[in-house]
N, C-alpha and C positions, 0 to 999 in steps of 0.2 A: 565439018562436025555434024553429026545427025542433030536435028532439032524438031521438036513438036510443041505445039502450043501447050500450056501447062493444063488446061482444061482437058484436051485431048489425050494427054498422057494419063492423068488421074481417072479418066473413064476408062482407059485401057486397063489400069491396075485394078479398077473395081470389077471390070469384067473377069478378069484373071481370078480374082478372089472368089467370086460367085462360082466360077467354073470349077474351083478347086474346093468348094464346100465350106469356105470360111463364113464363119457366124457373122450375122448382121451386126452384131455388137463389136466385132473386131474390125469390121468395115468401117464403121461409124468412128471408132477411134483413129483410124488412118486418116479420114477425111478431116477429123478435127484437127490433127497435127498438120496436115496441109493447109487448111483453111486458116489456122491461127499462125502458120509459120512461112513456108516458101511462098505462097500466094501474095500475102501483103508485101513481102520482101521484094518480089518481082514487079507488083504494081507500083510501089514506091519508086522503083528505078525505071519505070516505063517501058518494063520488058514483057513481052507476050509469049515468045518462044522459048522454051528450056533446053538447056543443054548440060553437060556434065560440069562445065566450067563455072555456072551459075550455082549448081548445089553445091560445090566446093567453096566458093565465095561466101555463101550463106552459113555452112558450116564453121568456116574460119572466123566468122564475124559473130556468131551468136552460140555455137555449140563447142566453145574449146574449154570450158569450165566444168570440172568433175564429170569427164565422159563416161565413167564407169557407173554413175548413178542412174538410176532407172528413167526418169523423165530424160534427162539429156540423151541416153541410150536408144531410147524410144524414139525420139525426134531424129538422131542419125539414122535409124533403121529406116524411118519414113523417107529420108532422102536416098538411101541406098536402093529401096523399092523403086523409086522413080528412075534412078540410074540404070537398074537391073531392066526395066521394061523398055527403056529407051534403047539402049545398046543392044539387048539379047531377045526382046520381045517375050521374056519370062522373068520370073522372080525366083532367085534362089532362096535357100534357107538362110537363116541368120549367120552372119560370119563370125568366126573364132580364129584368133590369132594365137597359133601355137608358141609356147614357150622356146626359145631357143637357147641351148647350152653349148656355148662355142668352145672348141678345143683347137687353140691357135698355137703357133710357134712350134719349136722342135719337139719339146715335149708332148704338145698336144697332138702332133702328127703320128707320134708313136702310140698315143692313146686310143687313136683312131684305128689303127692296125688290131689293137686288143678288141675293139668292139666288132670289127669285121671277122675276127676269129669266132667270137661269140655267135655273131650272125651265122657263120658257116655250120655252128652246131645247132642250128635251128632255135635258137632262142627266141622267145617272144618278143614282139614289139614294145610291150610295157617294161618287160626285163631289160632290154636294151636301153630304153628311155630312162630307166631307174640307174642303171650303171652309168650312163653318160651324165646324168644329174650329179652323181658323187665325183666323178672324175672331174667335171668341171669345176666343183668347189675345190677339190684338191689342187688342181692346177692353178685357180686364183690364189689359193693359199702359198703355193711355189712362187708366183710372180710377185706377190707382195714382198717375200722375203728375198727376192732377187735371184732365184733359183732358175736359170735358163736352160740348163743342161741335165739330162738325166744322171750323170756321173757325179753331179753336185748334191743329189738328194740324199739326205742322211736320216739315220733313224730318228733324230731329234725332229726333224720335219713333218715325219709321218705321225709321230707321237703328238706334236703340237696341233697337227690338224685335226686328229682323231679327238683330242681333248676339247677342241673348240665346237664339237658336234653336240648339239643338245637333243635332237630327235634322231630318229632311223639310225641308230648307232650300229645296230646289227647288220643292216645292208651297206652302211659305209665300209664297215671292216671286211665284209665279204668282198665289195667291189675291190678295195686295194689288196687285199689278199689274192684275188684273181690275177689282178694286174700285174704285181710282181712275181707272180708265178709263171705267168706268160714270158714277162720280159727275161727272167732267168733262163727258161728254156731256149729263148732266142739269143741267148749269150749277151743281152743288152745291159744286164746287171751281174754283178758278182755273187750276190746272195739273194735268196727270196723273202727274206723276213718272216718266215712262218713262225718260227719260234717268238718273236715280237708279238705278231697277231695273237698267238694262243695265250699270251700273258695278260693281255688287256681284258679286264672284266668288263663283262656286260650286264647292267642291271637288269634283272627280270622281274616283273611285279607279278605277283600271283594273282591270275585272273579268275574272278566269280563271275559266271555268267549271269546277265540280267535277265531276270524271268518275272511273268506274272502268273497269278494263281488262276485257278479255274474260273472263280466268279467274276475276276477283274477281264478275262478274256471275253466272257459273256457280255459284260458292259460295253466293251470296246467294239464288239461286234454289232450290239443292238444300237449303238450310237450312229452307225452309217446310214445316212438317209438314201433310199433307193427310188427317189421320185424323179430323178434325172439320169440321163446316160453316163455322167462321171460318177455318180453314186453307185450306180450298177457294176460298173467296171471295177471301182475300188473295192466293193463288197467281194466280188468274185475274187479278187487279188488277194485281199485279208483272208478269206477262208483257205485258199491254198497254203498260206504261211501258216495259220493257226491250226487247221485240221490235219494238214498233210506234211508240214515242215519243211516246204519246200523253199530254196534258197531264191533270192530276188533275181538273180541270173536265169534259173530255171524257169521262174514264173514268166519272166520277159520274153524268153525264147519257146515258151510252150506253142506247139503247133497243133492244128487240127487233127494232123496225122497221129499224134501222141496220145490221143483220147480214142479208145474204143467203146462206143455206147453199148454195143451188144452185150458185151462182158462186163461193162462199168469198171473199166480199168485204165490207168494212165501208166504209158510206158515211155520212159525219156532217158537220154543220156546226159547224165549231170554235168554241167559246163567246167565246174570246178575240179572234180575227179575222173572225168570220162568214164565212170561207172554206170552200167544200165541198171536202172532202178524200175520197179514195178509196184504201183501203189492202187490201192481200192479207189474207185470215184464215187465218194459218200453221196447219199442222195442231197443233201444241203449243198455240198460244193458243186455238184453237177447241175442243179437247179439254178444256182447262181450264175453259173457260166451260160446255160440257156437263155435265162432272162436278158444278159448282157448281150448275147449275140443275136437274140430277137429284137430287142427294144433299145438297146444302147449303142451297139457297135455301128460306126460309121461304114459306108460302103468302101471297100478295099480288097484289092487282089492279093494283099499279104496273107502268106500261110499262117503267120503268127496271129495267134488269138487276140492278144492284147495292143490297142493302138493308143497314142495319143489322142487326147478329147479335143484339141485344137488343130485346125487345118494348117499346113496340109497333114492329112492323116497318116502318120507314119507309125512303124512298129516300136513300141514302147523300149525303152533301154532299162537296164537294172536300175540305174539311178531314179528313174521315173516310178519304179515299182516300191522301192526304198522310201522315197519321198512321199508317196501317197500313203503308205502305211504309218509313217512317221507323223502326218497331219492327221490322219484318223486317230491316232492314239492321244495326241496332243489337244484335240478337240473334244475327246470324250470325257466322261465324268471321272476317269481313272487318274489320280495323282501318280505320275512317273517318278518323281521325286529325283534321286540322283541315277536312277536307272536308264539304261539304253532304251530308246523307243523306236527302233528301227524294225525290219523285217527279221533280221536275225535273233531278235529277242523274242519274237513269236515262235521262232524255231527252238529256242532255248526253252520256252513255256511248255512247249508240247513234250520235250523231253522230261520237264519237271512233273508234269500231269502223269505222264506215262511211269515215272519212277514212284510216284504216290500210289499208282494202282497196282503196283507190284510188278510191272513188267521187268524182264531180264535186259541185263546190258547187251547181250548179242541182238535181242530183238529190237531194241532201241537203235542200235547201230545199224540195223538193217532197214528200218523205217527211215532214218535220217541219211542213209547211203553212205555212212563213212567207209573208207577203205580199210582202216584198222580199228578194231575194238577198243586199242589204248585211247583213241581220240575221244570216244564216248564216254570213258572214265572221268573226263572233267566234269560230267555232269553229276558225279557223286558228290561233289562238293556242296550242291544245292539241296541234297537229300537230307535235311537235317533230322527228320525222324529215324532213318536208319543209322544217321552218325551218332545220335544220342543213345541208341540201343547198344552201340559200341564203346560207349563210356566205361570206364572202370572207376569203382568208388575210392575216393582218396582216404587213405589210412590215417587214422589219428596219430598223432606224435605225442610221446610221453613227455611230460613237463620237466623230467630231468635233462632231457636234450637242450632246453632253453637255460637251464642252471649250469651249464657246463662252465667251468673256469670263473666261478663266482657270479654267473649270469651276465657273461659278457654280450650275448646276444640282445640283452634288452637296452643296451646303450647304443 
């Protein structure tokens, strides 16, 4: 088993950190975890050379409680770093354990065939994972009710499982509808239960987009401190959302090639719809991007403009964009109240501002990159001024109406 002295191993890790532009603050954090953790553990045992077994013994002794809490998770990460450097002479990114949704037994095997069918139709990984989640839940319900064969599944079993679902009911029904339709075409079941699925009501709440008025947007933008690289990046990200209405996914994937500085235009393929959209590169947006590129962006060969601010400097993900905007709003002087405070609320705010300025629905649809104008009509719900102009006066009611049958309406 490969061994190095703990001192040599830590020095190797620190060299790797500096080569990959980790901040000195981050390096000191790791030093502190090692100095207060594994080093005294080994010293007390009279050990000088580190190996994976020692790291495992330390974890099992001191790091078994609440492993998901930040302090414990960070200490575990410090041991993972030592193990990586010892075995591979490099340090991998944080490990994540994907959730597994098993499909076991006879019924599970036939469910897997359904997923393979969907995969052959080029369904996305996220879609397949969502179907697997609901199939696993349905299979667990069947197992609980001692249903071990497809022929034993009844209408009652389907309704019972669907009734137990409190969230994501629409996708749950969609999964089961597709499953039984597939099984029916393969002559595995006698009926596809489509009539049953069509009779199950799906409660649908009326959605009113969360938005902020023009003054609030200005206060949110002004709240961003641009004195450091992170602030410069987040300010540019925010302006792309507030001024151009870009989704978090499109901001995250924005590339250098998407910007034409000569014509001051941004041209990109929207990730959600696949639609090509052209937007003007407004001066304030362009200046914010330039400030980030010149004074805030770490050195990287990535063609995506925005990177994480912590080493190793990888391209930012959609979640990172949404998180950055959310934190800006929460730390501004604007009270979000019950409103959403993510990147999409900034997109809604732009639509609201355009409506207030009298822009037409087709124009707003084009700016936001909607495939269908019908999608944009959702924003009519927040145009209170126009809605009030459509209100009809309430006619007065003659007193005789209330006096019918001796004034029964007063009772």
